[in-house]
Each structure stands twice: as C-alpha cells, then as structure tokens.
C-alpha positions in Angstrom: 0.0 0.0 0.0 1.3 3.4 -0.8 -0.3 6.7 0.1 0.4 9.4 -2.4 -0.4 13.1 -2.6 -1.4 14.1 -6.1 -0.4 17.4 -7.7 -1.0 20.3 -7.6 -0.4 20.7 -3.8 -3.6 20.8 -1.8 -4.7 23.7 0.2 -3.9 23.1 3.9 -7.6 22.6 4.7 -7.7 19.6 2.4 -4.5 17.8 3.3 -6.1 15.5 5.8 -7.9 12.4 4.7 -11.2 14.2 4.1 -13.5 12.2 1.9 -16.1 13.5 -0.4 -19.0 11.6 -1.9 -18.2 9.0 -3.1 -14.5 8.1 -2.9 -13.3 6.5 -6.2 -11.6 3.4 -7.1 -9.7 2.3 -10.1 -7.8 -0.6 -11.6 -10.3 -3.3 -10.9 -9.0 -6.7 -10.1 -10.8 -10.0 -9.6 -11.0 -9.3 -5.8 -11.5 -5.6 -5.8 -9.7 -2.4 -6.8 -6.0 -1.5 -6.8 -6.3 2.3 -6.1 -8.6 4.2 -3.8 -9.1 7.9 -4.3 -9.6 9.5 -0.9 -10.1 13.0 -2.3 -8.8 15.0 -5.3 -5.4 15.3 -3.6 -4.8 12.0 -1.8 -5.0 8.4 -3.1 -4.0 5.0 -1.8 -2.3 2.8 -4.5 -0.8 -0.7 -4.5 -3.7 -2.3 -2.6 -2.8 -6.0 -2.6 -5.5 -8.4 -3.8 -5.3 -10.3 -0.5 -7.1 -7.4 1.2 -10.3 -8.6 -0.4 -10.0 -12.1 1.0 -11.5 -11.1 4.4 -15.3 -10.8 3.9 -18.0 -9.1 5.9 -21.0 -10.7 4.4 -20.9 -10.3 0.6 -18.1 -7.7 0.5 -14.6 -7.1 1.8 -13.9 -5.0 4.9 -12.3 -2.3 2.6 -15.4 -2.3 0.4 -17.6 -1.9 3.5 -15.5 1.1 4.7 -15.6 2.7 1.3 -19.4 2.4 1.2 -20.0 3.5 4.8 -17.5 6.4 5.0 -18.9 8.8 2.4 -20.6 12.1 2.8 -24.3 11.4 2.3 -27.4 13.5 2.5 -30.7 11.9 3.2 -33.2 12.9 0.5 -36.2 12.9 2.7 -34.8 14.8 5.8 -32.0 16.7 4.2 -29.7 15.6 7.0 -26.1 15.3 5.9 -23.9 12.5 7.4 -20.2 13.4 7.3 -17.7 10.8 8.5 -14.9 13.3 8.6 -13.6 14.4 12.0 -12.7 18.1 12.4 -10.5 17.1 15.4 -8.7 14.4 13.4 -8.6 15.2 9.7 -6.4 12.1 8.9 -8.8 9.6 10.5 -10.2 8.2 7.2 -6.8 7.7 5.7 -5.6 6.0 8.9 -8.7 3.8 9.0 -8.2 2.7 5.4 -4.6 1.9 6.1 -5.5 -0.2 9.1 -8.1 -2.1 7.2 -5.6 -2.8 4.4 -3.0 -4.0 6.9 -5.3 -6.1 9.0 -7.6 -7.7 6.4 -5.0 -10.2 4.9 -3.9 -11.2 8.4 -7.5 -11.8 9.6 -8.2 -13.9 6.5 -5.2 -16.1 7.2 -6.3 -16.6 10.8 -9.9 -17.4 9.8 -8.7 -19.8 7.1 -6.4 -21.6 9.6 -9.3 -22.3 12.0 -10.4 -25.9 12.3 -13.4 -27.0 10.1 -15.8 -27.0 13.1 -15.4 -23.2 13.4 -16.5 -22.4 9.9 
C-alpha cells in the first residue's frame, strides 16, 4: 500500500484524509480495486488483492469502509452524514490503512481455523 499526494499541492484545509462523496476506485482486479481515491489530492495505491479475502457478508472490509465512510445527504430529511472528523482530519486515511493492513492477516487466521469453526 502506498499513500500518495497528487499534484497540484492541496490547500492546507484539504491535506487531511477528508473524503467526499463518493471516494473513487480504479484498476479493478478480480477481488476488488488497486487504487482508492480518498479526495482529489490523496490516493492509496498498490492495494494487494489479499485485502479482499476477508469478507464481511458479501463484501470485503475495505469495500464496506468505502461504502459507509462517504458524505451522504438523506433525500427525505436533508440531514447530511459526514464521517470526517474536524479534530482528526487524517482519521479516514488512517482507517483505510489499518483495514488494508489487518484484512489479509485476519483472512489467514480465519482460514487456519479448524473446520468445526467455519
């Protein structure tokens, strides 16, 4: 996994991991995507395919985070849900990195469990 800042340099207010709606993904692979666009200035590249082996229901943990951590406005009420944290602007980037790091290890542990635990 590699976190890269895209050019041109971002204004200081956007250098955290602030996400928009929706974050993008590119370079589809059989198990998921290889690049995750956090915002117009920050992307995560080199996502290993093993990240998508650990599943939460019908999708990987990373796919779940990408789906849930978006700025969304409820059409009926007009209430906006924003997962960004003013007190911790790099929270989303750190969370994505943690999910990318932990998912392959969790899949290995789950796959190594005895058959009676499946």
